[in-house]
C-alpha positions, -999 to +999 in steps of 0.1 A: -065-020-288-088+011-273-080+020-234-108+023-211-112+059-211-111+068-249-135+038-248-161+057-223-153+085-244-165+074-277-196+057-259-205+090-249-202+107-276-221+076-294-254+082-267-255+118-272-254+111-312-283+082-307-303+105-283-308+134-308-334+119-324-355+132-287-331+156-276-315+180-306-294+195-284-279+164-267-238+169-260-215+153-238-208+176-206-171+167-211-179+189-245-197+212-234-172+225-206-201+214-181-177+202-152-200+207-125-221+183-143-198+159-154-176+156-116-219+150-107-219+118-130-238+133-156-222+126-189-248+140-213-265+175-212-295+193-227-316+162-221-341+178-202-357+158-178-332+135-176-298+131-167-274+102-180-247+083-169-228+065-199-209+033-188-189+008-217-176-017-190-179-057-193-187-056-157-214-042-140-209-009-126-222+000-090-252+011-104-268+020-061-239+042-059-239+058-092-274+071-091-270+079-055-238+101-061-262+116-093-276+148-085-314+144-068-342+168-085-380+164-086-373+175-121-348+151-131-349+115-139-316+099-134-308+070-158-275+050-162-263+037-202-248+005-196-230-008-226-214-044-227-198-056-260-220-076-282-244-075-258-260-037-266-272-010-236-291-012-212-310+016-191-306+015-156-327+039-133-345+037-095-380+017-092-396+057-081-384+067-111-395+040-134-433+039-117-429+082-122-425+082-161-451+047-163-478+073-146-467+100-170-471+079-200-504+064-184-517+098-183-505+106-215-528+078-231-560+083-211-558+119-224-552+112-259-581+083-253-608+108-241 
């Protein structure tokens, strides 16, 4: 049986590892000694322009509250990665940030198509 804290730490490490395909320097803020970020609900570092909070729980966390406690920045998108056993991981972000990402993707597609 794994305790909740260890389960969360293992999940953070797993997500950092999986995100290294896109962000080669991705590490846990706890591992990197970035306690300020960790206290601001940011679990992974060197993932600009995204801030990630990782949750490995069977119940849905308070998404709105967590997002409101994460740093607000026009340069970053706050994302919660939530994993349930045997159900996989989902990414949760504000609708405004979701629209911003979609616009950036659309602009990139239009620029490549011309």
